[in-house]
C-alpha positions in Angstrom: 9.5 -27.1 -18.6 8.8 -29.5 -15.8 11.0 -32.1 -17.4 13.9 -29.6 -17.5 13.4 -28.7 -13.9 13.5 -32.3 -12.8 16.5 -33.0 -15.1 18.4 -30.2 -13.4 17.4 -31.4 -9.9 18.6 -34.9 -10.7 21.8 -33.5 -12.3 23.1 -31.4 -9.4 24.2 -32.5 -6.0 23.9 -29.1 -4.3 20.6 -27.1 -4.7 20.1 -23.7 -3.2 16.6 -22.2 -3.1 15.9 -18.5 -2.9 12.8 -16.3 -2.9 11.9 -12.7 -2.6 12.8 -10.1 0.1 10.2 -9.4 2.7 8.8 -12.9 2.4 5.1 -13.7 2.6 3.6 -17.2 3.2 3.8 -18.1 -0.5 7.4 -17.1 -0.8 8.3 -19.3 2.2 5.8 -22.0 1.4 7.0 -22.5 -2.1 10.6 -22.3 -1.1 10.2 -24.7 1.8 7.8 -27.0 -0.1 10.3 -27.4 -3.0 13.1 -28.0 -0.5 10.9 -30.8 1.1 10.2 -32.3 -2.3 13.9 -32.6 -3.1 15.0 -33.7 0.4 12.2 -36.3 0.7 12.7 -37.8 -2.8 16.4 -37.2 -3.4 17.8 -37.8 0.1 21.5 -37.8 -1.0 21.4 -34.2 -2.3 22.4 -31.2 -0.3 19.5 -28.7 -0.2 19.6 -25.2 1.3 17.1 -22.5 1.7 18.3 -18.9 2.0 17.1 -15.3 2.5 16.4 -12.9 5.3 13.9 -14.0 7.9 10.7 -12.3 9.2 10.1 -13.0 12.8 6.3 -13.4 12.5 6.7 -16.1 9.8 9.6 -18.1 11.4 7.0 -20.8 12.4 6.7 -21.7 8.7 10.3 -22.3 7.7 13.7 -21.3 9.0 16.6 -20.4 6.7 20.0 -22.2 6.5 23.4 -20.8 7.0 24.7 -21.2 3.4 28.5 -20.7 2.9 29.7 -19.0 -0.2 31.5 -22.2 -1.3 28.2 -24.0 -1.6 27.3 -22.1 -4.7 30.3 -23.5 -6.7 28.8 -26.0 -9.2 25.3 -25.6 -7.6 21.8 -25.5 -9.0 20.0 -22.3 -7.8 16.2 -22.0 -7.9 14.4 -18.8 -7.3 10.7 -19.0 -6.2 8.0 -16.4 -6.3 10.2 -13.5 -7.5 9.3 -11.6 -10.6 12.3 -9.1 -10.6 15.9 -9.8 -10.1 16.3 -6.9 -7.7 13.8 -8.5 -5.3 15.6 -11.8 -4.9 16.6 -12.2 -1.3 20.4 -12.9 -1.0 22.3 -11.6 -4.0 24.4 -14.7 -4.3 21.7 -16.3 -6.4 23.8 -15.5 -9.5 26.8 -17.4 -8.1 25.6 -20.9 -9.0 26.2 -23.0 -12.1 22.6 -23.1 -13.3 19.6 -20.9 -12.5 15.9 -21.7 -12.6 13.1 -19.2 -12.1 9.7 -20.5 -10.9 7.1 -17.7 -10.6 3.5 -16.8 -11.1 3.9 -13.0 -11.7 3.8 -11.6 -15.2 7.3 -12.3 -16.7 8.4 -8.8 -17.2 11.9 -9.5 -16.1 13.0 -12.8 -17.7 16.0 -14.3 -16.0 17.5 -17.7 -15.5 18.6 -20.6 -17.7 15.1 -22.1 -17.3 12.0 -20.2 -16.6 8.7 -21.7 -15.5 6.3 -18.8 -15.2 2.6 -19.4 -14.8 0.6 -16.1 -14.1 -2.7 -18.0 -14.1 -1.6 -20.0 -11.0 -2.9 -18.7 -7.7 0.6 -19.0 -6.1 4.0 -20.6 -6.6 3.0 -23.0 -3.9 0.3 -24.3 -6.2 2.9 -24.7 -8.9 5.2 -26.7 -6.6 2.2 -28.9 -5.7 1.8 -29.4 -9.5 5.3 -30.8 -9.7 4.3 -33.6 -7.3 1.4 -34.5 -9.6 3.8 -34.5 -12.6 5.7 -37.4 -11.1 3.1 -39.6 -9.3 5.8 -41.7 -7.6 7.1 -38.7 -5.6 6.5 -38.8 -1.9 4.9 -35.7 -0.3 5.6 -35.4 3.4 3.1 -33.7 5.8 5.6 -30.9 6.2 5.6 -30.2 2.5 1.8 -30.2 2.5 1.7 -27.8 5.4 4.1 -25.3 3.7 2.4 -25.5 0.3 -1.1 -25.1 1.9 0.1 -22.1 3.8 1.4 -20.5 0.6 -1.9 -21.1 -1.2 -4.0 -19.8 1.7 -1.8 -16.7 2.0 -1.8 -15.7 -1.7 -5.6 -16.4 -2.1 -6.6 -14.6 1.0 -8.1 -17.8 2.4 -9.6 -18.6 -1.0 -11.4 -15.3 -1.2 -9.4 -13.6 -4.0 -10.3 -14.0 -7.6 -7.0 -15.8 -8.3 -8.6 -18.8 -6.7 -9.5 -21.3 -9.4 -11.0 -24.8 -9.5 -7.4 -26.1 -9.7 -6.6 -24.2 -6.5 -9.4 -25.9 -4.6 -8.4 -29.3 -6.0 -4.8 -28.8 -5.0 -5.7 -27.6 -1.5 -8.0 -30.7 -1.1 -5.0 -33.0 -1.9 -2.8 -31.1 0.5 -5.2 -31.4 3.5 -5.3 -35.1 3.1 -1.8 -35.1 4.7 -1.8 -35.2 8.5 -0.7 -31.7 9.5 -2.5 -29.5 12.1 -4.5 -27.2 9.8 -6.1 -25.3 12.8 -2.7 -24.5 14.3 -1.4 -23.3 11.0 -4.4 -21.0 10.5 -4.1 -19.7 14.0 -0.4 -18.8 13.5 -0.9 -17.3 10.0 -3.6 -14.9 11.2 -2.3 -14.2 14.7 -2.1 -10.4 15.3 -0.2 -8.6 18.1 -1.9 -6.2 20.4 0.1 -3.2 19.0 -1.0 -4.1 15.5 -4.6 -4.4 16.5 -4.4 -0.9 18.0 -2.8 0.5 14.8 -5.6 -1.2 12.8 -8.1 0.8 14.9 -6.3 4.0 14.0 -6.4 3.1 10.3 -10.1 2.3 10.4 -10.7 5.7 12.0 -8.5 7.7 9.7 -8.3 6.2 6.2 -9.8 8.4 3.4 -11.9 7.8 0.4 -11.8 9.5 -3.0 -14.9 9.6 -5.1 -16.3 6.8 -3.0 -14.2 4.2 -4.8 -10.6 4.6 -3.9 -9.3 4.2 -0.3 -5.9 5.4 0.8 -3.9 5.5 4.0 -0.6 7.2 4.9 1.5 5.7 7.7 4.4 7.9 8.5 7.3 6.3 10.4 6.7 8.3 13.6 3.1 7.1 13.6 3.9 3.4 13.3 6.7 3.8 15.8 4.4 5.3 18.3 2.3 2.1 18.2 5.4 -0.1 18.6 4.8 -1.5 15.1 7.4 -1.9 12.4 6.7 -0.8 8.8 6.9 -4.4 7.8 4.3 -5.4 10.3 2.1 -2.4 9.4 1.9 -3.7 5.8 -0.1 -6.7 7.0 -3.0 -4.3 7.5 -3.4 -3.6 3.7 -6.9 -5.1 3.6 -8.2 -3.4 6.7 -10.9 -1.5 4.9 -11.2 -3.5 1.7 -14.8 -4.4 2.5 -16.1 -0.9 2.5 -19.2 -0.6 0.2 -18.3 0.7 -3.2 -14.5 0.5 -2.9 -12.8 -0.5 -6.1 -9.1 0.0 -5.2 -7.0 1.1 -2.3 -3.4 1.9 -1.4 -1.2 2.1 1.7 1.8 4.3 1.9 4.1 3.0 4.6 7.1 5.2 5.4 10.4 3.5 6.2 13.7 5.2 7.2 14.8 5.8 3.6 11.7 5.2 1.4 8.0 4.9 1.3 6.5 1.5 0.4 3.5 1.5 -1.8 1.0 -1.3 -1.5 -1.8 -1.4 -4.1 -4.9 -3.6 -4.1 -7.9 -3.7 -6.4 -11.2 -5.3 -7.1 -11.1 -4.3 -10.8 -8.7 -1.6 -12.0 -5.4 -2.9 -13.0 -2.8 -1.8 -10.5 0.5 -3.5 -11.6 0.7 -1.1 -14.5 0.6 1.8 -12.0 3.2 0.2 -9.9 5.4 -0.3 -12.9 5.4 3.5 -13.5 7.1 3.8 -10.1 9.6 1.0 -10.5 7.5 -1.7 -9.0 5.3 -4.5 -10.3 3.1 -7.4 -9.2 -0.2 -8.8 -10.2 -3.1 -7.0 -11.9 -5.1 -6.8 -8.7 -2.2 -6.7 -6.1 1.1 -4.8 -6.7 3.7 -2.7 -5.0 6.3 -0.1 -5.6 8.6 2.3 -3.7 8.6 6.1 -3.7 10.8 8.6 -2.0 8.6 11.5 -1.1 5.0 12.2 -0.2 4.7 14.2 -3.4 5.5 11.0 -5.3 2.9 9.2 -3.2 0.3 11.8 -4.3 1.1 11.0 -7.9 0.5 7.3 -7.2 -2.8 8.1 -5.7 -3.8 10.3 -8.7 -2.9 7.4 -11.0 -5.1 5.0 -9.0 -8.0 7.4 -8.9 -7.7 7.9 -12.7 -7.7 4.1 -13.2 -10.7 3.6 -10.9 -12.8 6.6 -12.1 -11.4 7.9 -15.3 -10.9 11.2 -13.6 -7.9 13.0 -12.0 -7.6 13.2 -8.2 
């Protein structure tokens, strides 16, 4: 698979890299880290990164203005995106050849080549693996910064159980490069005052079911009253994850036309629940979208059933 990826990179002169909507550090880290790999080692190629930007993560990597004409005869690579409908920038199908690189369960196969590795902590870890596959490749400090950020983001600073010995070994190699790790951590976990205030509200008002399932509803008028966007509010998903006895938890975050569902777990499989509502993700971290609070109640009932074997 890696041979096929490198063969495609070497074959095409224009390469456009996509990732998922509502990007997180791994989406941006893997996208940007792969772009650095190609730019640093194949300097004559035209490399673009595309997708909508999130203001709080612009310090990681900025997107390019990619003209439609660039897709003609181009290689397109999509990072960290399990489902086609979640690819940011729908033009990803307009290229000549498509590669999918992902670490989610491969429930929506797409692309001419697919490298899918669910056991990897992150796609950033997978991109770092590409460097090891060809030992003569140069890794710039910027590539290391981006890939390290992606790994840190998807492992929760190495606290989640997707962190493996390979993850630690990969991170150790990345921090050998001269980038400012302290500055990166500071920016990754910097929180605005409105978000801190909302976090206080969440800690005071979240509810528990049977002592093992936590849940929180964030209606749009509530987040707006704190001056926080729904996207920003989703960063608080782990606010009460360290409550004694908790096995799983869910946030319901209302947007103008839908309710985002964010599921997390310390044991019960939650991506199967997300799939019932048109979503997906990892066994311990998944998401979906519902369109009414009644649907949200059904998600909660499914989560309680998974955690306790009982109906809510």
